[in-house]
N, C-alpha and C positions, 0 to 999 in steps of 0.2 A: 795812658797806662804806663809809659816808660817813667814818667815823673813819679807816679805812685810806687812803682817797683823800686826806683832809686831811693825814695824816702823810706820805704820799708827795709831795704837792705842796710841803709845807713843807721836807722834807728836800732835795727837788730845788732849791728856791730857794737854800737855804744852800749846797748843794754847788756849784751853778752860780756863785754869787757868789764862792766860794772859788777855783774854777778861773779865773774871770776876773781875780781880784785877784792871786793868787800863782802861778797856773799849775798847780795840783794840789789835792788834798785833797777833791775832790768825793766820790769813792768812800768815803773814810774817814768822811765824814759820812752819806752816803746808805745804805750797806749796813747798818751797825749799826741805823739807824732802821727800815729795812724788815724786818730779821730780828727786832728786839726789839719794835717797836710794831705794824708791819703784819702780822707773823707769817709772812713769806715764808721759804722755804728759802734756803740760801746760794747755790745755783745761780740760783734765780729772782731773788734780790736782786742778785746780780752782773750778771745779764743786764739787769735793769731799770736798774741803775746805768750800765752801758755805753751802753744805748740813750739814756738821758736825757743823759748827759755827751757823747755824740756830737753832740747838738743844741747843747749849750753850747760844745763845742769848735769846731763850725762857726761859731757866732756870734762867739766870741772870735777865731778865725782870720780871719774876714772883717773884723772891726774892726781888728785889728793890720795886716793886709795893706793895707787901704784907707788907713791912716795912714802907710804906709811903714815900719812897725816890725817887719819880718820879712825874712829872707833866703829868698826863695821857692825859689831853686835848691836850696839845702841842704835845705829842708823837703820838696821833692818827692823828692830822693834818699833821704831817710829814710822818708817817708810812703808812697810807692808799694809798696816791698817789705814794709812793715809790714802791709799788707792781707792778704798771703798768710800771714804769721806769725800774724795774729789769727785767721784761719779755722781753722788747725791748733790753736791754743791753746783755742778754744771746744770743739772736738771732744774734746780731751784732758780738759778741765775736766768734761765731761759724765760721764766714766767714773771720776772720783775720788769716794771716799766723802765724805759731808758733812763729817765732822770733819777729814779731810785737806784738803779744799778750803778750809775755814775757816782751817786752820793756814797754808796757802799764802798766803792774804790777809794775815793778821796777822803771821805769822812773817817773810815776805819784806819786808813793810813795816818791821818792827822792824830787820831786818838792813840794809836799804838806806838808811834815813833818816839814820843817823849818817854814812854815807859821803857822802850828798848834803850834809850839814851841813859836813863836813870840807872838801869841795871848795869850797863857797861861802866858807868862812873863809879858805882858802888864796888864793882869787882876790881876796878883800877885802884881804888882807894885801899883795897885789902892787900895791895902790894903785888898784884899779879901782872904788872905791866911788862916784866921781862920773862914771863913764862916760867918762873921758878916757884914751885909750890912749897909752902911751909904749912905747919899745922894750923897757923892762924888764918891763912887765906883760903883754906879748903872749906867747902860747903859741908857743915856738920850733918845736915839732913841727908846728903848724898852718901855719906859714909856709914850712917847708923841705920838707915832704912833696910828692912828685910829685902832679900833679893826678889821675892815674889811681888812685893809691893812696888818695888822699883820697876820691874818689868810691866806690871799692870798700869803704872803711871805713864810709862813710855807708850804703851799701846793705846791707852785712852787719849793721850795727847796727840798721837799720830792721826787718829780718826778725826779729831776736832780740827787739827791744823790743815788736813787735806780738804775738809769741807769749807772752812773759812777762806782758804787760799783760792779755791775754785770760784767761790762767790765773788771775790775781789778781782780775780783774773791775774793773780800774782803767784810767784813761786813759793812764798812763805819763808824765805831765808831768815829775815830778822826774828820772826816768831819762833822758829826752831832754835836759832842761835841764843835768843834770850832764855828759852826754856833750858837749854843745855848749860848755859852759864849759871843758872840757878840750881839745877837739879844734879849737876855733875861737877867734879873737880878738874875738868879738862882745861888746859890752857887754850888761849884764843886760836892758835893755829889748828889745834885739834877740834875745837868747837866749830870753826868754819868748815873744816874738811868733813866732819861728821854731819853737819847740817846739809852740806852739798849732797852727800850720799843719801841722806834721809828724805830730802824733798824730791829727788829724781823720780822715784816710783809713782808718787801721787801726781806729779806733773805729767808724766807719760800717760797715766790713766785718764787724766782730764783731757789731754790732747786727743787721745783716741776717741773719747766721748764726743768732743767737738767735731772731729772729722766724721764720725758716724752719723751725727745729727745734721751735718751740713751747715754749720753756723758760720764758717769762715770761707773767704775766697782762697782757693788753693794756691794760685800764683803769688799772691801777696804773702801768704803764710810761708811759702817756700823761700821767697826772697828774704824775709825776716829771719827765718831759721838758718839760712846759709850765713848771713851776716853775724848772727848771734853765736854760732859755733866757732867762727873765726875769732870773734872778739873774746869769747870765753877762754879760748886756748891762751891767748896773750895775757889776759887778765889773771888767769890762774898761775901762769909762770911768774908774773910779777909778784903775786901774793906770796909764793913760796920763796921769793928772793928777799922780800922785805923782812925787817926785824919785827919782833912781837909788838913793841910799843908803836912803831910806825904803822903797822897794820891796824891796830886798834884806833889810832888817830884818824886814819883814812875812813874807817868804819863809822866812827862817831861824827866826823865831819859830814859824811854822806847823809846820816840821819837828820842832822839839822838843816842841810841844804834842801833835800828833797821833801822833808817834812813841811818846810815853809811853803813850798809850792803847792803841796796837797792841801794845806790849810786855806790858802787863797781860793783854790779851785772848789773846795767844799762849801765855802761861803757863797760862791756863785751858784752852785747846785741847789743850795737851800733857797736862795732867792728865786731861782727858776721854779722850784716846786711850789713855793708860796704863791707866785703869780698864777700858776696853773690852777691851784686850788681856789684862788680868788675868782678866776674866770668861771670855774665850774659852779661856784655859789651864785654868781650873778646870773648865770644862765638857768 
């Protein structure tokens, strides 16, 4: 048990630091460690990850908000509906077979990360690497859309993001950051801060649902949460200290590194599912 708790706390610290620094990646570090080292099931690891990262997300959100590095109105429009989506996502995740649930985590990560990377590269090519907005690099859709349509888009996206993040067992940082990069003219520091504030409510809702349903071991989840909160504090402080182009470089590098790991893992998941189906046909 001591080894399991140490692994949980260490993975939580690394995951929290990653979330604080680049706005995502916590689940991609925590879940493989909890399933491989601590021996948890995919559902228990996903639940423990969400619980721990909800603490890290609250810490990051508070730090960004207190420093004025977040658009709180946009964050609320996304974050509040994400709570309902997250509760539905947890209920669906409980009914998935283990290998299918694992494939959802690795497969969706593999598919989504290249999209996130492409969006960031396109934004960087528009001349936003130093956080200086000109008429050329602003998103024309974000500036010409009616206010009601913009609010409706934020609300609809929030519900979808909460549901998908709960299915995967992740915080949803890259998903929200990519959406904000496309839909708003915010610079990267504000995108990251707004995303941190937006994902926190949905993660807290998913965490409470996991605790209510009893899907996670309490002591392991507590150890991961303590480590994640400490790591998130340090990572967020580092993010506020870095320049705009340095922060974007770290973010894009993390997408490539962790995306490659998810791709290899998803191939293994597909192979496992194919073998199971082949055995079922033979029997």
